[in-house]
N, C-alpha and C positions, 0 to 999 in steps of 0.2 A: 698327792695323786689320786683321782678317783676314775674306777671303771664300771662301767655298766654291761650286764648281759642280759638282754631282752630278744625273745626269738621274734623274727621279722614276720611271721604269720600270725603275732597276737591278735593283732585287730579282725583276722579272718573267721574268728570262732563263730561270731553271730550272725556272718552274713550266710546264713543255710537257707533251709528248706522252708522255716516257717514263719521267716520275718517279712519278706516281702519279694515273693515270687513275680519275675515279670510278667507282665500281661502282654499276651500275643494279639497282634493285629487282625482285625476281620480280613479276609483274602477272599479274592475274586470280586466279581462284579456283575450285575444282571439283575434279573427280577430277585427279590426278596422270597424268604421262604415262610408260608403259613400253615398252621394247624393249630390242633387242640391237644391240650395234655387231660387223659381220660382215666378213670379207675370203674373200671367195667364201661356203662354208659354215663357215667357222673362225671361232670367237668372236676378238672383238680388245679383249684387257685392258688397263687404261691409258689408254684414249681419254677425252678430254675433250669432253663431250657439254654441248651450251648450247642455248636457244633464240636463232636468229641475232641478234645486236646486244645481247643481253644479255652484261655483263662476267662474271657468275657462271657457273661451270661444275659439274657433276659428274663423277665419273671412272666408267667402266664397269668392273664387277667382273671375275673371272677368266672368269666364262663370257659375258662380252661385255654384260651386263646392266646397264641402267641407270634410273633412276627420277626424273623431272624434274618441278618443282611445275608444277601446271596454267597455261597461258594461251590465250587464246581464238583469237589469229592468229599466222600466222608459220611458219617452218621450224624444225626440229630439225637443226642440225649437229654433226657430229663429227670429230676430227682428232687423230692421233696421228703423233710424228717417224716419218717412212719411208714416209707415207702422202699422198696427196692429200686434202683437205679434202671430205666427204661431206654430202650434205643428203638430209632426206625430210620429207613432209607429215606432219603429224601425222592426217591424217583417217582413215589406215588403222592399227588398233590390233591387236597390238603393234606399235610401230615398227621397221622392220629396216634399219639405218643400214649400207649397204656401203660400205667403203673400198676405194680400187685405189691400187697403188702407181706412182709415177712412173717414167718410163724408166730403165733401168739405167745407161746412158751417153750422153753429149752427142752431141747430131746438128749435124758442122761446116757441114753442108749447108744448114740451117735458112736460110730467107727471113724478112729481118726486117721487122717490120710499121712502116707509117709512124706516126709519132705525132699528123699534123696531120689537122685536118677534112677529111675528104672524103665527099662525098654518095654517090661512085662506089664505094666501098669498104666493106664490111660487116666489115673489121677495125682500121680505122684507129682509134687510141686515143682521139684527142679525138671522137669521134663520140658516146661513151658517157658520158667523163669530162671532161664541158666545164670545170667550175670547175678540175679538176687540170692540166688542159691549159693553161689561162690562166696558172694559176701557173707553171707548168713553161715555157712558151713565152716568159716574160719572164725566166727565171733565166740564169745563167752557164753551167748545164750545157747549156740549149738553143743558146748562141751559143758554145760551146767551139771550133769549127771557124771559126764566121764571124767570131768578135770582130774588127774593126778593128786593135784594139792587139796583138793576139797576131798576126795576120798581118803588120803592118808590124814587130813586134819580131824575130821567126823569119826573115821572107823580105820583104824592101823592095823591092817591085817599081817602085818608085819614085825608088830612089836617096836617099831623105832620111836615110837614117840617118848617124851618128857614123861615123867609121871603127872597124872591128872588130864594128860592132853589127847584123850580116846573117849568122843563124847558118846560112841555106843557103849562102852562100859560104864563110864562114869554118870552119863544122865540120858539114857536110853530114851525118854519120852522126848527128847529134842529132836530125835528123826524126825519127828512128824512137821515140825515146824522147819527142817531143810527142806523136805520134799515138796511141801507145799508151793513152794518157789522154784526149787531145782527142777523137779519134775512133776511140772502141773496135771498131766495127764498120765500118772501112774493108778494104777486101779489092780493091784496085787491082791489076789484073795487071802484074807486074813492080815496082811501086811502091807496094808496100803499107806502107812506112814512111814515104809522102810525104803529109803531111794535104792537101795543096794539091789531091791528086788525089778528094778526097772529092766523092762525088757521090750525090744521093737520100737515102734514110735515114742513109748514113753521114756527110752533111754536116750531119746534125741533132746532131752531137754526142755527148753522154752524154743518151739519148733512155729512152723510156719502157719499151720491150720489153728493151733490152739490162739496165736496172738489174733489172727484175724476172725475168730468167735467171740471176742470180747465186745460186749453193748454196752457196760457200763462199768465203771471206776468209783463208787462211793468211798467217801475219806470221812465218814461219821464215826469210823471205829479206827481212825488212823494209828497203826504201829502195835495193833493188838489182835488185828485180824489179816493175815499173812497170805500172800500168794493168791493163790485159786479160791481161798476162801473170801477174800476181798474183791474179788471182780465176778461182774454177771456175763453169762455166755449165752449164746441163743445158735445151738446147734440144730440142724432141721433133720425131718424125717424123710424116708423112703428113697434115699437117694439123691435128694435135690442138694444141689452145690451153692451154698450161701456164704459169701465171705464180706467181712466189712473193713473198711479201710479209710484212708484218708482223700480218695480222688473223689469227686462229684461224678464222673461219667465214666467209670470201668465199666465196661460190656464186653462179654466174648459169647461165642457159641456154646450152649451145654453149660454154663454157669449164670450166676445172679449174683449181684453185688449191693451192698447197701454204703453210702457214705454217712460218715460218723466225726463230726468236728472234734471228739474224744481223741483220736489218732496222734491231733496236734497240741494236745493239751498235757502238761507234766503229771497230772493225776491218774493216768493210765499206766504211770512208772511207780506210783505210790505204795502199790500194795507189796512189791517185792523190795522196795529201796527204802523202806521207813518201819523199822520193828524195834518192839521192847519184848526182849526174849531172857525169861526168868528174870525179871525186874530189872533188868540191864537196856540201855538204850545203845543197842547195838548197831543198827542201821538208821541213820539220819540224815539221809540226803535229800530225802522230799522237803522236811521241815528246814532244812537247812536253806532249801531254794525258796521258800515261802519267805524266809527272811532277808535273803539276798537283794542287793540290788536289781539282779536280771529278774528275780520272782515279781518285786514290787513293779517293774516297768512290763510285766508281761511277756517277757521273752522266756519260752518254755525250753523244756531238757532236749527237745527234739532238733531245736538251732543249732547245737554243738554235736549232740551223739548222734542224730540220723541226717546230719549236714550232707548235702549232694557232692560226690566225688566229680561230677561234670563228663564221666563215662558213662553213665547209664541215660540213654535216650529212649530205649524201649523196653517195657517191663515184660514182654512176652514175644521177642522177635520171631519170626514166622509161625507164630501161634495166636495169632489175632491181634496182636499187640498195634499199638499206632507209634510213631514217631513223635515225641515229645519236645517240650524244652528240658533239658537238663537239670534247670534251677529247681525245676518242681518235682523231681524224683530223688527221693532220700535214699541213704546209704542203709544197707540192711547189714552192715557192719558192726554197728552198735559200739562204736568206739567209746573206751573207758579206760580210764587207770595206765593207758598207754604212756609209755615215755613220752611220745611226739606231743600228746596232749599236755602231759604236764609241762613241757618246756615252752609250751604256748602260752600257758598263764601264769607261769613264775619267772620272776624278775629278780634278778640279783644284782647289788650293787656295792661295792666296796671302796674305801678308801683310808688312807694312812698318814699319821703325822707324827713326825720325828721331834721328840721333846729332848731335853736336857740328857735324862737316863733313862729313857723308855720309848717304845713305838707304840703309839695309838690306833689301834685299828677299828675302824667304826662298819659295821656291816649291815647292809638292810634287804631284809626279803619281803616281796609282795605278791599275792596272789589277783591277778586282775583278769578282767574278760573271762569269769567263770561264775557260775550259779550255784556254787555251793561252798563249803569250807575245804581246805586243802591239806592231807588227801581227805576222801570222803570214802563211802562204801564200808568194806569190812573193818571192824572194829581195831585191827593188829597192825592196819597200814597206817606207816608213820614217814616223816621226812627226817633226816640228818642233815643239819647245817656243822659242816666240820671245818675249822679254821687252823692251819698249821703254819708255823714261822721256821723259816731256815736261814742260817748263817751263809757264807760266801762258800763254805765247804761242804755244804750240803747236810749240814748236822742240825737234828730237830733241836728247836729250843723250846723252855719252858713256859707256859703261860703265868704271867705275875697275877693278873688280875681279870675277871669276865667269868661269863658262866662256863660250866663245865656241863659235860654229857653225862647222864645217869648211867648206872651200872644196866639199864634195860637196853643201851645201845650197843650192848654186845662187845664187839671189838674196838669199838670206838671210845666204850665207858671211860671215864674221865677226861678225856682230851678237851681242849677249848672247842665250845659248840653249843648247839640247842635241839633239842628233840621237839617236833611238831606231831604230837600224835595223841591217844588215848591212854591216860594209864592210870592203874591203882596206885595210892600212896606209897604201898609196899611195894610197888615197883622200882622205886626209886632207890630203894636199899636192897633189893633182891632179883630173883627170876621173873620173868613175866608168868602171869596166869592166863589162864583160859576163862573167857567172859562167864562162861556158865558156873564158875565155881563161886559161891558168896563172899563179898567182900565190901570194903569200904566203895564209898561213892567213888566215880571216876572224876579225873581230872583231865581237862580236854582243854590241850596246848596247840591246835592246828590252828593254822591260819585262815583268817576270816577275807570273804571277797573283798578287795578295795581296800585293804587295811594293810599299811606297812609296820613291820616289825623289826625295830631298831635295836642294835645290841654292840657294845664295845667292849675290845678286847686289849689288854696290855702287855707286851712282848720285848725281850729285852732290846737294847738301842743299838747292838751288833747284827738286828736282823737285816737279812740281805734279800728276801723273798717272804712274800706271804701267800698261800694258795687257799683258796676259798672255793668249797665243794657242798653242793645241795644233792644228798643221795636219798633216794626214794627205795625203802624196803617194804615188799606186800606183808610179810612176818617178821616176827621177832627173831633177832639172829640166832638164838638160841634153839627156836624151834627149826628154823629151816636149816641149820648146822646139824641138827640129829638125825634129819631126814636125807640130808645129802641135795638139799636144792641149792646148787650153786649158781643158779641164775637169780637168785634175790635181791642181788645189790644192783642198782642202776645210777648213775649221774645223770642227772636231770640239767643242771647248770655249774659253771667252774669259772673260776678266775683267777690270775696270778698279779701280782701288784708288786712293787717295790718303792721304796721309801723317795 
């Protein structure tokens, strides 16, 4: 008998924001709109001109001139690399679209804007971008500083950590590495490396204003330059409100915007999702993506992790935003490591064959429609394949032959199964160790994209039922148990088969 468990939405993972956004058709009829794109009084050739919200555009000629099909309402926008996005009303003909350049250099004295709803502030991001704020506020980015798991793992104020599991005591210099990604806008006097000093906007983790000030993400020092130290920002002066993002036609009174293709590229993620810390390759998601089928095909991280929900059609309803095709607007939930995403990418198959004196069980696990190894991210994350056999009275039967889970699997240690994770050799016979403690080279048994992992288990012939489960754990069992983290275990796939 063969059974297979596959999430029905698996093929939807890559039908996201940046693969093939649908082109909107030109609307209206009548006289085409003509005009010029200018920098001061100089023509700007090669600018991309469109009706705001339309996917199609025209390109200005050597004299800055352009000609758009007619439309009844809306603004005309233009953008070219090296400029802010410009806009003009078609009421005055011919149209003159004047583009301005962004500042030449970053302003380190810039005051960060709060992401939260605040009726007393005219610049709080959530006031105008309500749906985007709601998505972000429930994301791991918003909780990057306050996440209790993060706080307890790297600084245990209650002393619940097993020996060696408090980074602030064991390796205090490591706090700076944590802060560079988890609190990128932290600027605490004298302790800019200690994320526990984060207050105000800095305590909001990876927030709106920070992300939308990024203008470059070089990868020449990939893995050894972390978070804010690996990203180039452009912050304006004198109250200027300037933001960068993936839209070529974002305009709003009192603010200005710049379009950057970078926001659709995986390398904007690399600085925080690739890291060799204390000589250990703790984070490898970006390099895994480079080597994956998705990376080789040019399918970027945003395709899954910022995929449109279909609910968002206006990024600033009632505050100058326009209605757009929902397929062109990505989610700010930044989905990742959630059970639903794991279920979409993991396929579990099992079959059994009764022989003369035993039952052979074949199990195959496959990670598909995913752009990195599974699980990825923080080095302690792992999957446990657990195979259990029972007789007709539900009595558990012993494994006759096949792989067993190592002691690092905690309460499942010794049972039939496989651990997919990153282990030190000493973890096979002892308790898990934190990555910052020097040790032997790591052994990586995680799943590769589009590769099957096949295992065979043998149980007694009187087996009545075999249950196969794939568990996901964010942290090692002993670490989670010591801290009382009761939500550490999640079943992402399961099957029950009979001979």
